[in-house]
C-alpha angles and dihedrals in degrees: 000000000000115000118249118243088258091053091047090051090047089055091051090047093051092245117148119263118194111257094011114112097183139062136215112289094013109156108232143172123226109237100179140028137028096331097041112160096023123118133215148139127272113247104178146343112245103178135020128203135078094343111017119216121226138186107236123194106215121217086254089065095250122122125228134177113240137177122237090241090060098058141061135188116267113231115215 
């Protein structure tokens, strides 16, 4: 399900969205899939539901679409 404009704005404003464990600009590591082991920052949420879909800007500057189940927070 596509987020509403309000939900998209909530994501950008770091307001909680049900079922979404991450916030805009969270720095994460990919733990599964084609880009496993790479890090980046979350740009937007594209789909909501059981396993939300995000746009992630990789450290290389490229964007990829990634599911919530494929990422984890990076601890500094």
